[in-house]
N, C-alpha and C positions, 0 to 999 in steps of 0.2 A: 386275572393276573394276580400272582401271589408275590408280594415283596420279599426278597431274600433276607432283608434285615428285620423282618417281622412286621406286624401291623395288619391292617384290614385288607383282605383280598377283594378283587373287583371282577365282576363278570364282564367279559368283552362281548360275547355273542351268546344269546340264549339258545340252548339245544332243544329242538322241537321233537326229535325222534332219536332212538338209540344209535342209528347209523347216519345221522344227518351231517356230520362234519368229518371230512377225511382229508388226508394229504395236506396238513397245515404247514405252511412255510412262512418264514419271516422275510419281508422285503429288505433289501440292502439299506434302505433309508432308516431302518430301525424304528420307524413310526407306524408301520402298517404290517398286516399279515394277509396272506391269501390262502384260500382253502377251496376244496370242491364240496358241494352240497347239492343234493337234488340233481346230480349230473350236470351242474353248471359250475362256473368258477366265480368266486366272490372275493372281494377285498374289504377289509375293515380296519379302521384306526385302532391302535392299541389303547387309545383313550376311550374306546367304546363308540357307540353310535350305531346308526343303521348301516348294514353291509351294502356294498355297491356291487351289482353284477357286472363282471367284465364281459362285455359283448364281443364275441369272437367273429360274428358275421357268418357263422356256419349254421346250416339248418339242422345239423346233427344234434341230437338231444343228449348224447352221452359224452361228457368231457371228464377226463381224469388224468392221473399221472402228471400233475403239474410240477413245473420247475421254473425258476427265474434266474437269469444270468447274474453273475456277480455285480455287474454295473447297473442292474435293475432296469435295463432297457428292453430285454427280450423275454417273452413268456413262451415256454414250451409246454405242450400238452398233447394228449391223445384224444381223438374223437372217433366215435363209432360211425362208420360209413359203409352201408351196403354189405354188412356181414364181416367187415374187417375194421381193426383199429388202425388209424393213420396217425402219423406224427405231424404236428403242426408247430410252426414257429410264428410268433406274432410280435412285431415291434411296436413301440409307442402305445402300449396297451393301457397305461394308467389313465383314468378319467380326468 
């Protein structure tokens, strides 16, 4: 995080590989962000700390194209299933 008024920047999540963090979105609460990495969906506090994997309950290993509703209650994403990408909606996804 880089403060707009200046000062010291802070690392939120360590990047392990060149393409490790994609589709970064801010949650409406203004305190957390979500992103896809390793074909899974993660959430982390803007204060830093360990990312938490958002468990979708799907066996598919490829999750991408994430979006969160304006009220923060619904997560939309695609998952690779049997040769096709399917669109999924998940309510009450926050741990």
